[in-house]
C-alpha positions in Angstrom: 3.0 -0.5 44.0 2.8 -4.2 45.2 3.3 -7.1 42.5 0.2 -8.6 41.6 -0.5 -12.5 43.1 -1.0 -15.1 40.5 -4.6 -14.6 41.4 -4.9 -11.3 40.4 -2.6 -11.1 37.4 -5.0 -9.7 34.8 -5.6 -11.2 31.4 -5.8 -9.8 28.0 -9.0 -10.6 26.0 -8.6 -13.4 23.5 -7.7 -11.8 19.7 -9.6 -12.1 16.9 -8.9 -14.2 14.2 -9.4 -12.6 10.8 -12.3 -12.7 8.9 -11.5 -14.0 5.7 -15.0 -13.6 4.3 -15.7 -9.8 6.0 -12.0 -9.8 3.4 -13.9 -11.5 0.7 -16.6 -9.1 0.8 -14.8 -6.3 0.2 -12.4 -8.0 -2.7 -15.7 -8.7 -4.5 -17.4 -5.3 -3.9 -14.6 -3.9 -5.9 -14.4 -6.9 -8.2 -18.3 -6.0 -8.8 -17.4 -2.4 -9.2 -14.5 -2.9 -11.9 -17.3 -4.6 -13.9 -19.7 -2.6 -13.6 -17.6 0.9 -15.0 -15.9 -1.3 -17.3 -12.6 -0.6 -16.1 -9.8 -2.3 -17.8 -6.5 -3.1 -15.4 -3.5 -4.1 -17.6 -1.2 -5.7 -15.5 2.7 -6.5 -16.2 5.8 -8.3 -14.1 3.3 -11.1 -12.5 6.2 -13.6 -12.7 7.3 -11.7 -10.3 5.2 -12.5 -7.4 6.1 -15.0 -5.1 5.0 -19.3 -6.5 5.2 -22.3 -5.7 5.3 -23.4 -1.3 4.3 -19.9 -0.8 0.5 -20.3 -2.5 -2.0 -22.2 -1.0 -4.7 -22.7 -3.3 -8.0 -20.3 -2.1 -7.4 -20.8 1.8 -3.5 -19.7 1.1 -2.2 -21.0 4.3 0.1 -18.3 6.3 3.8 -19.4 6.4 5.7 -18.3 9.5 8.8 -16.5 7.3 6.7 -16.7 4.6 5.2 -13.4 4.5 6.1 -10.4 2.3 6.2 -6.5 2.6 4.4 -5.1 -0.4 5.4 -1.7 -0.9 2.9 -0.1 -3.4 3.2 3.7 -5.2 0.5 6.8 -4.0 -0.4 8.9 -6.9 -4.2 8.4 -5.8 -6.7 7.1 -3.1 -7.6 3.9 -5.3 -4.4 2.8 -5.5 -4.6 0.5 -2.7 -7.2 -1.0 -4.1 -6.1 -2.1 -7.4 -3.2 -4.0 -5.6 -5.1 -5.4 -3.2 -7.5 -7.0 -6.1 -4.4 -8.1 -8.1 -3.0 -9.4 -4.9 -6.3 -11.6 -3.9 -6.9 -13.3 -7.7 -3.1 -14.2 -8.3 -2.6 -15.3 -5.4 -5.8 -15.4 -2.6 -3.8 -13.5 -0.1 -5.2 -11.8 2.0 -3.4 -8.3 2.8 -3.2 -6.9 5.8 -3.2 -2.4 5.7 -1.5 0.2 7.6 -4.5 2.3 8.2 -3.7 6.0 10.2 -5.5 6.9 13.9 -7.2 9.3 11.9 -9.3 7.2 9.5 -9.7 4.5 11.9 -11.9 6.8 14.0 -15.0 6.4 11.2 -16.9 3.6 12.8 -17.0 1.7 10.0 -13.5 1.6 8.8 -12.7 0.7 12.7 -14.5 -2.4 12.3 -13.1 -3.3 9.2 -9.7 -2.7 11.0 -11.4 -4.9 13.4 -12.3 -7.8 11.2 -9.3 -8.1 9.2 -6.9 -7.7 11.5 -5.6 -4.2 9.6 -2.3 -2.3 11.7 -4.1 1.6 13.2 -1.0 3.7 13.3 -0.8 6.5 15.5 1.3 9.1 13.4 2.9 10.9 16.3 4.2 7.5 18.1 4.5 4.8 15.4 6.4 2.1 17.4 3.5 0.1 18.6 2.2 -0.1 15.3 5.9 -0.7 13.9 6.9 -4.0 16.2 2.7 -4.6 15.3 4.0 -5.2 11.4 6.8 -7.2 12.5 4.7 -9.3 14.0 2.0 -10.0 11.6 5.5 -10.0 8.5 6.9 -13.0 10.7 3.5 -14.8 11.1 3.3 -15.2 7.9 1.2 -12.2 7.0 1.2 -9.8 3.7 1.4 -5.9 5.1 0.6 -3.2 2.2 2.3 -0.6 3.1 2.3 3.4 1.0 5.9 4.2 1.6 5.6 7.8 0.3 3.5 8.4 3.1 1.0 10.4 1.3 -0.6 11.5 -2.5 2.1 12.4 -4.6 0.9 15.8 -6.6 3.9 15.5 -9.2 3.2 11.9 -10.1 6.6 10.9 -9.5 7.4 8.9 -7.1 8.0 10.6 -3.8 11.3 10.6 -1.6 9.9 7.0 1.2 10.2 6.6 4.2 12.0 4.2 5.4 10.0 1.9 7.4 9.1 -1.0 4.2 12.8 -1.8 4.6 13.3 -1.5 8.0 10.1 -3.9 8.8 11.3 -6.3 5.5 14.7 -6.9 7.7 13.6 -7.4 11.1 10.5 -10.0 9.5 13.5 -11.9 7.3 11.2 -11.1 4.0 11.2 -9.8 1.0 9.4 -6.5 -0.8 6.7 -6.6 -3.0 6.9 -3.4 -5.5 4.2 -2.9 -7.4 3.7 1.1 -9.0 0.1 1.7 -10.3 -0.8 4.6 -13.1 -4.1 5.0 -14.2 -5.7 5.4 -11.1 -5.2 8.8 -10.2 -7.2 9.8 -12.9 -10.2 8.8 -11.0 -9.8 10.1 -7.6 -6.8 12.2 -6.3 -5.8 15.2 -4.1 -7.3 18.1 -5.9 -9.3 16.0 -8.1 -12.6 13.9 -6.5 -14.3 11.3 -7.9 -17.1 11.3 -11.1 -19.0 8.6 -12.9 -17.3 10.2 -15.8 -13.6 10.2 -14.1 -14.2 6.2 -13.3 -16.1 5.0 -16.4 -13.2 2.7 -18.5 -10.8 4.6 -17.7 -7.7 2.2 -17.8 -5.3 1.3 -15.1 -2.1 0.1 -15.6 -0.1 -2.1 -13.3 3.8 -3.1 -12.9 5.0 -5.4 -10.3 9.0 -5.4 -10.2 11.6 -7.5 -8.9 11.2 -8.5 -5.4 13.4 -6.8 -3.3 15.8 -9.0 -0.3 17.4 -6.9 2.1 20.0 -8.4 4.9 19.5 -8.8 8.4 21.7 -5.5 9.5 21.5 -3.8 5.5 22.3 0.0 4.8 18.7 1.4 5.2 19.1 4.3 3.5 20.9 3.0 0.3 17.8 -0.3 0.1 15.1 2.6 0.6 16.3 4.2 -2.2 16.7 1.2 -4.6 12.8 0.5 -3.2 12.1 4.2 -4.8 14.0 3.8 -8.3 12.2 0.2 -8.7 8.6 1.8 -7.9 9.4 4.3 -10.6 10.9 2.0 -12.9 8.1 0.7 -13.0 5.6 3.7 -13.4 7.8 4.7 -16.1 7.1 1.3 -17.7 3.2 1.9 -17.1 3.3 5.2 -18.7 5.4 4.1 -21.5 2.8 1.2 -22.5 -0.5 2.7 -21.1 -3.4 2.4 -23.2 -4.2 6.2 -23.8 -2.5 9.4 -25.4 -3.0 12.2 -23.1 -3.8 15.6 -24.9 -0.7 17.9 -24.1 -0.6 19.6 -20.5 -3.1 17.1 -19.6 -3.2 17.8 -15.5 -2.4 13.7 -14.9 0.9 13.6 -16.6 3.8 14.5 -14.7 6.0 17.3 -15.9 8.8 15.3 -17.6 6.3 13.9 -19.2 4.1 17.1 -20.9 2.2 16.8 -18.0 0.3 20.1 -16.3 1.0 18.0 -12.8 2.5 20.1 -10.3 6.6 20.5 -10.4 9.1 17.9 -7.6 10.5 20.7 -6.4 7.2 22.9 -5.2 5.8 19.5 -3.8 8.6 19.4 -1.6 8.0 22.5 -0.5 4.5 21.8 -0.2 5.4 18.5 1.9 7.1 20.3 3.9 4.4 22.6 5.3 2.4 19.8 5.8 4.3 18.0 7.9 4.8 21.4 9.6 1.0 21.2 10.2 0.9 17.9 11.4 3.4 19.1 14.2 1.3 22.1 15.5 -2.5 20.2 14.9 -1.5 16.5 15.6 
C-alpha cells in the first residue's frame, strides 16, 4: 500500500476536554448520599497528602510532572468513591480512574468515562491503557489505581499487580497509598447494598506516606513495599475503628477473630478466577 499524500492524511478527532461539571456533579452526589445516610468518614494521615504548589485552589491547575498514582485498597465496591471524595475535598483534584472495558460497555459508564477522561482498560491487552495512563500522569493528572486488581475476600491486602509502581517510575511521579476500612460493610462480594448496611456505617481511611520510586526501580521490591504500606494503613484503621465487631463478624479478617475467607483459600479461588478469565476472555 502506497503512503498517503498530505491531502489524503487522516486526522484524528479532537480529544474532548474533561468536563469538570460532570465530575463535580458526581462528587456532590456522593457527598449528598453520605449526608443522607449519615455515614461518618474518619480520615487520618492527611499530612501525607501533597501540599504547596501542587494545590491550586478550587481549580487545581494540572501541572506537568506534578501528578500522582493514588493506590487504593479494594475490599468493597464503594472504596473508590470514598477515596475520590477524600482527594476532592482535600486537594480539589479530579482523579482519573482505570475502568474495565466490560464495565465501560454500559452506556452511562461509557459516557462518564468520556466526560471525565477516565482510562478504559482491556484486560486481555492493557498496553494501550498503560501508555495512556503514563501520559496522563506526566501531564499532571492524579490516576486512581486499585492494585489488588479485584476485591479482597479475606479483608487483608492481596498480592499487588506491578502496574502502579511501573507507571509511577516511568512518569516520574509519587504513589499515594490510601487504605479504606468499613466501606466493605456496605457492599462487597457476597454482601449486597441495603439501607441497613449503609445507615450510619463508619468508614475509616488512612493516607500512608508517599512512595517515591527510582526511574529504574526493583519493581517487585517496590510493589511489596506498597502492599506493606497499604496493609499497615488497614491495620491502623482497624485498631481505631469506632465499632467493636462481634466475635466471628463476617467483615473482619480471620487474623482479627472474624470469619472472612482465609488468605490461602482466597489464593486458590483467585487462581481459579484467573483461569476462568483466560477461558471466557
